[in-house]
C-alpha angles and dihedrals in degrees: 000000000000090000091054093047097047094045092232104196095213091050091048091051093048091048093048090051091049092240096137112086094196149278128291107254096204094048091048091055096044092048092048096240101106095113092048092048092047089058090057091075092231119135117262109233117211109147095123106062091304094319129101108267117213103185094096092051093050091047089052091055100258122142104230120218112194120189 
């Protein structure tokens, strides 16, 4: 991913602290970055028709940040 390649310090810190739930599988494929995202080691999220669902996180009290 771009964040992996550029060595973004905030991304690295969030990843090290296990704050990133995963990457949207459908978006990764449509945007042509699936292979790059797969190399990141982050989980591919696809529980909402191939997209990353957020309902469970909101229900569990998380504040969801979608980029």
